[in-house]
PDB file of N, CA, C and O in Angstrom:
ATOM      1  N   UNK A   1     100.133 135.280 117.492  1.00  0.00           N
ATOM      2  CA  UNK A   1      99.089 135.950 116.798  1.00  0.00           C
ATOM      3  C   UNK A   1      97.573 135.599 116.875  1.00  0.00           C
ATOM      4  O   UNK A   1      97.388 134.404 116.641  1.00  0.00           O
ATOM      5  N   UNK A   2      96.756 136.103 117.062  1.00  0.00           N
ATOM      6  CA  UNK A   2      95.556 135.738 117.505  1.00  0.00           C
ATOM      7  C   UNK A   2      94.511 135.936 116.043  1.00  0.00           C
ATOM      8  O   UNK A   2      93.473 136.593 116.118  1.00  0.00           O
ATOM      9  N   UNK A   3      94.827 135.469 115.129  1.00  0.00           N
ATOM     10  CA  UNK A   3      94.251 135.777 113.686  1.00  0.00           C
ATOM     11  C   UNK A   3      92.913 135.141 114.166  1.00  0.00           C
ATOM     12  O   UNK A   3      92.900 134.139 114.880  1.00  0.00           O
ATOM     13  N   UNK A   4      91.803 135.767 113.743  1.00  0.00           N
ATOM     14  CA  UNK A   4      90.585 135.225 113.069  1.00  0.00           C
ATOM     15  C   UNK A   4      89.804 135.382 112.184  1.00  0.00           C
ATOM     16  O   UNK A   4      89.611 136.486 111.675  1.00  0.00           O
ATOM     17  N   UNK A   5      89.214 134.329 111.834  1.00  0.00           N
ATOM     18  CA  UNK A   5      88.379 134.064 110.394  1.00  0.00           C
ATOM     19  C   UNK A   5      87.933 135.113 109.982  1.00  0.00           C
ATOM     20  O   UNK A   5      88.224 135.708 108.945  1.00  0.00           O
ATOM     21  N   UNK A   6      86.823 135.525 111.203  1.00  0.00           N
ATOM     22  CA  UNK A   6      85.851 136.800 110.764  1.00  0.00           C
ATOM     23  C   UNK A   6      86.142 138.309 112.038  1.00  0.00           C
ATOM     24  O   UNK A   6      86.301 138.189 113.253  1.00  0.00           O
ATOM     25  N   UNK A   7      86.132 139.347 111.396  1.00  0.00           N
ATOM     26  CA  UNK A   7      86.586 140.544 112.272  1.00  0.00           C
ATOM     27  C   UNK A   7      85.305 140.745 112.576  1.00  0.00           C
ATOM     28  O   UNK A   7      84.399 140.747 111.743  1.00  0.00           O
ATOM     29  N   UNK A   8      85.157 140.938 113.885  1.00  0.00           N
ATOM     30  CA  UNK A   8      83.711 140.906 114.238  1.00  0.00           C
ATOM     31  C   UNK A   8      83.545 142.960 115.077  1.00  0.00           C
ATOM     32  O   UNK A   8      82.678 143.834 115.083  1.00  0.00           O
ATOM     33  N   UNK A   9      84.963 142.794 115.630  1.00  0.00           N
ATOM     34  CA  UNK A   9      84.856 143.463 116.866  1.00  0.00           C
ATOM     35  C   UNK A   9      85.957 144.981 115.979  1.00  0.00           C
ATOM     36  O   UNK A   9      87.151 145.037 116.272  1.00  0.00           O
ATOM     37  N   UNK A  10      85.372 146.017 114.997  1.00  0.00           N
ATOM     38  CA  UNK A  10      86.524 147.449 115.294  1.00  0.00           C
ATOM     39  C   UNK A  10      87.234 147.853 115.634  1.00  0.00           C
ATOM     40  O   UNK A  10      88.065 148.422 114.926  1.00  0.00           O
ATOM     41  N   UNK A  11      87.299 147.781 116.901  1.00  0.00           N
ATOM     42  CA  UNK A  11      88.230 148.700 118.060  1.00  0.00           C
ATOM     43  C   UNK A  11      89.553 147.524 118.255  1.00  0.00           C
ATOM     44  O   UNK A  11      90.411 147.724 119.115  1.00  0.00           O
ATOM     45  N   UNK A  12      89.588 146.585 117.566  1.00  0.00           N
ATOM     46  CA  UNK A  12      90.559 145.360 118.702  1.00  0.00           C
ATOM     47  C   UNK A  12      90.949 144.598 117.386  1.00  0.00           C
ATOM     48  O   UNK A  12      90.147 144.087 116.604  1.00  0.00           O
ATOM     49  N   UNK A  13      92.597 144.611 117.255  1.00  0.00           N
ATOM     50  CA  UNK A  13      93.228 144.263 115.874  1.00  0.00           C
ATOM     51  C   UNK A  13      92.799 142.668 115.799  1.00  0.00           C
ATOM     52  O   UNK A  13      92.843 141.864 116.730  1.00  0.00           O
ATOM     53  N   UNK A  14      92.411 142.450 114.565  1.00  0.00           N
ATOM     54  CA  UNK A  14      92.304 140.981 114.143  1.00  0.00           C
ATOM     55  C   UNK A  14      93.097 140.234 114.018  1.00  0.00           C
ATOM     56  O   UNK A  14      92.785 139.122 113.593  1.00  0.00           O
ATOM     57  N   UNK A  15      94.434 140.533 114.332  1.00  0.00           N
ATOM     58  CA  UNK A  15      95.906 139.985 114.209  1.00  0.00           C
ATOM     59  C   UNK A  15      96.214 139.701 115.777  1.00  0.00           C
ATOM     60  O   UNK A  15      96.784 138.621 115.930  1.00  0.00           O
ATOM     61  N   UNK A  16      96.004 140.320 116.818  1.00  0.00           N
ATOM     62  CA  UNK A  16      97.007 140.174 118.347  1.00  0.00           C
ATOM     63  C   UNK A  16      95.857 140.010 119.037  1.00  0.00           C
ATOM     64  O   UNK A  16      95.802 139.108 119.873  1.00  0.00           O
ATOM     65  N   UNK A  17      94.222 141.253 118.695  1.00  0.00           N
ATOM     66  CA  UNK A  17      93.427 140.894 119.693  1.00  0.00           C
ATOM     67  C   UNK A  17      93.742 142.768 120.524  1.00  0.00           C
ATOM     68  O   UNK A  17      92.923 143.328 121.253  1.00  0.00           O
ATOM     69  N   UNK A  18      94.764 143.202 120.217  1.00  0.00           N
ATOM     70  CA  UNK A  18      95.023 144.350 120.814  1.00  0.00           C
ATOM     71  C   UNK A  18      94.084 145.482 120.665  1.00  0.00           C
ATOM     72  O   UNK A  18      93.764 145.413 119.478  1.00  0.00           O
ATOM     73  N   UNK A  19      93.278 146.776 121.339  1.00  0.00           N
ATOM     74  CA  UNK A  19      92.934 147.365 121.119  1.00  0.00           C
ATOM     75  C   UNK A  19      92.744 148.784 120.054  1.00  0.00           C
ATOM     76  O   UNK A  19      93.315 149.648 120.720  1.00  0.00           O
ATOM     77  N   UNK A  20      92.519 149.098 119.468  1.00  0.00           N
ATOM     78  CA  UNK A  20      92.792 150.159 118.524  1.00  0.00           C
ATOM     79  C   UNK A  20      91.831 151.426 119.081  1.00  0.00           C
ATOM     80  O   UNK A  20      90.740 151.555 119.636  1.00  0.00           O
ATOM     81  N   UNK A  21      93.186 152.484 118.463  1.00  0.00           N
ATOM     82  CA  UNK A  21      92.487 153.667 118.788  1.00  0.00           C
ATOM     83  C   UNK A  21      90.653 154.054 118.381  1.00  0.00           C
ATOM     84  O   UNK A  21      89.668 154.606 118.870  1.00  0.00           O
ATOM     85  N   UNK A  22      91.146 153.238 117.027  1.00  0.00           N
ATOM     86  CA  UNK A  22      89.797 154.136 115.901  1.00  0.00           C
ATOM     87  C   UNK A  22      89.749 152.717 115.184  1.00  0.00           C
ATOM     88  O   UNK A  22      90.591 151.879 115.506  1.00  0.00           O
ATOM     89  N   UNK A  23      88.786 152.420 114.221  1.00  0.00           N
ATOM     90  CA  UNK A  23      88.998 151.552 113.546  1.00  0.00           C
ATOM     91  C   UNK A  23      89.818 151.608 112.290  1.00  0.00           C
ATOM     92  O   UNK A  23      90.393 150.649 111.777  1.00  0.00           O
ATOM     93  N   UNK A  24      89.801 152.931 111.827  1.00  0.00           N
ATOM     94  CA  UNK A  24      90.795 153.125 110.561  1.00  0.00           C
ATOM     95  C   UNK A  24      92.181 153.245 110.681  1.00  0.00           C
ATOM     96  O   UNK A  24      93.066 152.389 110.707  1.00  0.00           O
ATOM     97  N   UNK A  25      92.219 154.970 110.778  1.00  0.00           N
ATOM     98  CA  UNK A  25      93.576 155.141 111.364  1.00  0.00           C
ATOM     99  C   UNK A  25      93.947 154.870 112.286  1.00  0.00           C
ATOM    100  O   UNK A  25      95.167 154.707 112.315  1.00  0.00           O
ATOM    101  N   UNK A  26      93.105 154.634 113.707  1.00  0.00           N
ATOM    102  CA  UNK A  26      94.039 153.614 114.711  1.00  0.00           C
ATOM    103  C   UNK A  26      94.595 152.044 114.190  1.00  0.00           C
ATOM    104  O   UNK A  26      95.535 151.425 114.688  1.00  0.00           O
ATOM    105  N   UNK A  27      93.822 151.655 113.170  1.00  0.00           N
ATOM    106  CA  UNK A  27      94.399 150.363 112.689  1.00  0.00           C
ATOM    107  C   UNK A  27      95.489 150.954 111.761  1.00  0.00           C
ATOM    108  O   UNK A  27      96.482 150.352 112.171  1.00  0.00           O
ATOM    109  N   UNK A  28      95.806 151.557 111.015  1.00  0.00           N
ATOM    110  CA  UNK A  28      96.252 152.012 110.324  1.00  0.00           C
ATOM    111  C   UNK A  28      97.561 151.976 111.441  1.00  0.00           C
ATOM    112  O   UNK A  28      98.324 151.011 111.483  1.00  0.00           O
ATOM    113  N   UNK A  29      97.688 153.046 112.243  1.00  0.00           N
ATOM    114  CA  UNK A  29      98.799 153.440 112.917  1.00  0.00           C
ATOM    115  C   UNK A  29      99.415 151.857 113.630  1.00  0.00           C
ATOM    116  O   UNK A  29     100.545 151.395 113.790  1.00  0.00           O
ATOM    117  N   UNK A  30      98.253 151.444 113.883  1.00  0.00           N
ATOM    118  CA  UNK A  30      98.608 149.811 115.414  1.00  0.00           C
ATOM    119  C   UNK A  30     100.013 149.294 114.189  1.00  0.00           C
ATOM    120  O   UNK A  30     101.192 149.339 114.541  1.00  0.00           O
ATOM    121  N   UNK A  31      99.596 148.850 112.834  1.00  0.00           N
ATOM    122  CA  UNK A  31     100.358 147.954 112.173  1.00  0.00           C
ATOM    123  C   UNK A  31     101.484 148.557 111.536  1.00  0.00           C
ATOM    124  O   UNK A  31     102.373 147.984 110.905  1.00  0.00           O
ATOM    125  N   UNK A  32     101.314 150.109 111.832  1.00  0.00           N
ATOM    126  CA  UNK A  32     102.577 151.124 111.411  1.00  0.00           C
ATOM    127  C   UNK A  32     103.615 150.222 112.450  1.00  0.00           C
ATOM    128  O   UNK A  32     104.597 149.586 112.067  1.00  0.00           O
ATOM    129  N   UNK A  33     103.140 150.339 113.830  1.00  0.00           N
ATOM    130  CA  UNK A  33     104.005 150.062 115.179  1.00  0.00           C
ATOM    131  C   UNK A  33     104.204 148.971 115.064  1.00  0.00           C
ATOM    132  O   UNK A  33     105.393 148.810 115.340  1.00  0.00           O
ATOM    133  N   UNK A  34     103.460 147.449 114.647  1.00  0.00           N
ATOM    134  CA  UNK A  34     103.561 146.417 115.489  1.00  0.00           C
ATOM    135  C   UNK A  34     104.068 145.999 113.956  1.00  0.00           C
ATOM    136  O   UNK A  34     103.427 146.268 112.940  1.00  0.00           O
ATOM    137  N   UNK A  35     105.571 145.162 113.988  1.00  0.00           N
ATOM    138  CA  UNK A  35     105.692 144.408 112.680  1.00  0.00           C
ATOM    139  C   UNK A  35     105.142 143.635 112.657  1.00  0.00           C
ATOM    140  O   UNK A  35     104.444 143.711 111.646  1.00  0.00           O
ATOM    141  N   UNK A  36     104.776 142.043 113.642  1.00  0.00           N
ATOM    142  CA  UNK A  36     103.628 140.887 113.460  1.00  0.00           C
ATOM    143  C   UNK A  36     102.476 141.304 113.545  1.00  0.00           C
ATOM    144  O   UNK A  36     101.913 140.397 114.159  1.00  0.00           O
ATOM    145  N   UNK A  37     101.490 142.331 113.272  1.00  0.00           N
ATOM    146  CA  UNK A  37     100.813 142.326 112.726  1.00  0.00           C
ATOM    147  C   UNK A  37     100.785 143.449 111.148  1.00  0.00           C
ATOM    148  O   UNK A  37      99.822 143.665 110.412  1.00  0.00           O
ATOM    149  N   UNK A  38     101.649 143.777 111.083  1.00  0.00           N
ATOM    150  CA  UNK A  38     101.833 144.083 109.141  1.00  0.00           C
ATOM    151  C   UNK A  38     102.124 143.225 108.723  1.00  0.00           C
ATOM    152  O   UNK A  38     102.073 143.282 107.495  1.00  0.00           O
ATOM    153  N   UNK A  39     102.641 141.792 109.325  1.00  0.00           N
ATOM    154  CA  UNK A  39     103.466 141.412 107.915  1.00  0.00           C
ATOM    155  C   UNK A  39     102.148 140.108 108.173  1.00  0.00           C
ATOM    156  O   UNK A  39     102.195 139.247 107.295  1.00  0.00           O
ATOM    157  N   UNK A  40     100.843 139.851 109.420  1.00  0.00           N
ATOM    158  CA  UNK A  40      99.761 139.077 108.826  1.00  0.00           C
ATOM    159  C   UNK A  40      98.608 140.277 108.097  1.00  0.00           C
ATOM    160  O   UNK A  40      97.999 139.921 107.088  1.00  0.00           O
ATOM    161  N   UNK A  41      98.396 141.515 108.604  1.00  0.00           N
ATOM    162  CA  UNK A  41      98.215 142.618 107.609  1.00  0.00           C
ATOM    163  C   UNK A  41      98.416 142.184 105.943  1.00  0.00           C
ATOM    164  O   UNK A  41      97.482 141.782 105.249  1.00  0.00           O
ATOM    165  N   UNK A  42      99.504 142.313 105.569  1.00  0.00           N
ATOM    166  CA  UNK A  42     100.271 142.178 104.116  1.00  0.00           C
ATOM    167  C   UNK A  42      99.841 140.413 103.924  1.00  0.00           C
ATOM    168  O   UNK A  42      99.980 139.879 102.824  1.00  0.00           O
ATOM    169  N   UNK A  43      99.480 139.876 104.758  1.00  0.00           N
ATOM    170  CA  UNK A  43      99.572 137.986 104.201  1.00  0.00           C
ATOM    171  C   UNK A  43      98.275 138.470 103.504  1.00  0.00           C
ATOM    172  O   UNK A  43      98.291 138.747 102.305  1.00  0.00           O
ATOM    173  N   UNK A  44      96.665 138.616 104.579  1.00  0.00           N
ATOM    174  CA  UNK A  44      95.610 139.185 104.025  1.00  0.00           C
ATOM    175  C   UNK A  44      95.179 139.820 103.017  1.00  0.00           C
ATOM    176  O   UNK A  44      94.261 139.545 102.244  1.00  0.00           O
ATOM    177  N   UNK A  45      96.053 140.902 103.064  1.00  0.00           N
ATOM    178  CA  UNK A  45      96.113 141.759 101.967  1.00  0.00           C
ATOM    179  C   UNK A  45      96.180 140.974 100.758  1.00  0.00           C
ATOM    180  O   UNK A  45      95.158 140.742 100.111  1.00  0.00           O
ATOM    181  N   UNK A  46      97.744 140.389 100.279  1.00  0.00           N
ATOM    182  CA  UNK A  46      97.819 139.620  99.366  1.00  0.00           C
ATOM    183  C   UNK A  46      97.015 138.325  98.860  1.00  0.00           C
ATOM    184  O   UNK A  46      97.073 137.703  97.799  1.00  0.00           O
ATOM    185  N   UNK A  47      96.271 138.160  99.976  1.00  0.00           N
ATOM    186  CA  UNK A  47      95.798 136.818 100.052  1.00  0.00           C
ATOM    187  C   UNK A  47      94.152 137.184  99.182  1.00  0.00           C
ATOM    188  O   UNK A  47      93.390 136.420  98.590  1.00  0.00           O
ATOM    189  N   UNK A  48      94.074 138.650  99.433  1.00  0.00           N
ATOM    190  CA  UNK A  48      92.771 138.991  99.209  1.00  0.00           C
ATOM    191  C   UNK A  48      92.512 139.358  97.822  1.00  0.00           C
ATOM    192  O   UNK A  48      91.569 139.138  97.062  1.00  0.00           O
ATOM    193  N   UNK A  49      94.263 140.347  97.645  1.00  0.00           N
ATOM    194  CA  UNK A  49      93.955 140.328  95.865  1.00  0.00           C
ATOM    195  C   UNK A  49      93.949 139.702  94.705  1.00  0.00           C
ATOM    196  O   UNK A  49      93.910 139.884  93.488  1.00  0.00           O
ATOM    197  N   UNK A  50      93.995 139.017  95.405  1.00  0.00           N
ATOM    198  CA  UNK A  50      94.084 137.550  93.970  1.00  0.00           C
ATOM    199  C   UNK A  50      91.996 137.594  93.469  1.00  0.00           C
ATOM    200  O   UNK A  50      91.371 137.632  92.409  1.00  0.00           O
ATOM    201  N   UNK A  51      91.669 137.562  94.783  1.00  0.00           N
ATOM    202  CA  UNK A  51      90.017 137.530  94.493  1.00  0.00           C
ATOM    203  C   UNK A  51      89.327 139.192  93.560  1.00  0.00           C
ATOM    204  O   UNK A  51      88.232 139.474  93.072  1.00  0.00           O
ATOM    205  N   UNK A  52      90.398 139.797  93.668  1.00  0.00           N
ATOM    206  CA  UNK A  52      89.608 141.134  93.092  1.00  0.00           C
ATOM    207  C   UNK A  52      90.194 141.463  91.808  1.00  0.00           C
ATOM    208  O   UNK A  52      91.012 140.660  91.358  1.00  0.00           O
ATOM    209  N   UNK A  53      89.845 142.785  90.958  1.00  0.00           N
ATOM    210  CA  UNK A  53      90.280 142.852  89.334  1.00  0.00           C
ATOM    211  C   UNK A  53      90.762 143.991  89.592  1.00  0.00           C
ATOM    212  O   UNK A  53      90.099 144.955  89.975  1.00  0.00           O
ATOM    213  N   UNK A  54      92.385 143.964  89.336  1.00  0.00           N
ATOM    214  CA  UNK A  54      92.948 145.217  89.166  1.00  0.00           C
ATOM    215  C   UNK A  54      92.824 145.460  91.127  1.00  0.00           C
ATOM    216  O   UNK A  54      92.191 144.769  91.925  1.00  0.00           O
ATOM    217  N   UNK A  55      93.761 146.790  91.415  1.00  0.00           N
ATOM    218  CA  UNK A  55      94.636 147.002  92.666  1.00  0.00           C
ATOM    219  C   UNK A  55      93.339 147.156  93.567  1.00  0.00           C
ATOM    220  O   UNK A  55      92.287 146.903  92.978  1.00  0.00           O
ATOM    221  N   UNK A  56      93.263 147.449  94.614  1.00  0.00           N
ATOM    222  CA  UNK A  56      92.017 148.254  95.687  1.00  0.00           C
ATOM    223  C   UNK A  56      92.530 149.429  96.306  1.00  0.00           C
ATOM    224  O   UNK A  56      93.741 149.544  96.115  1.00  0.00           O
ATOM    225  N   UNK A  57      92.077 150.239  96.908  1.00  0.00           N
ATOM    226  CA  UNK A  57      92.734 151.451  97.758  1.00  0.00           C
ATOM    227  C   UNK A  57      92.247 150.987  99.279  1.00  0.00           C
ATOM    228  O   UNK A  57      92.524 151.656 100.274  1.00  0.00           O
ATOM    229  N   UNK A  58      91.576 149.902  99.318  1.00  0.00           N
ATOM    230  CA  UNK A  58      92.434 150.170 101.148  1.00  0.00           C
ATOM    231  C   UNK A  58      93.526 149.102 101.771  1.00  0.00           C
ATOM    232  O   UNK A  58      94.021 149.301 102.880  1.00  0.00           O
TER     233      UNK A  58
END
């Protein structure tokens, strides 16, 4: 995994560096199709959730 601390290119996956079809739905499609990226996204999301109150819709 090529995880970065700062996601600076919205058409590149921050976890593997792969090109995305689009920054929104394309990213979601990408993580649905790539188990390693989905795992890293869920790990990132869990870490972020502890910084936010309640659940977030992102």
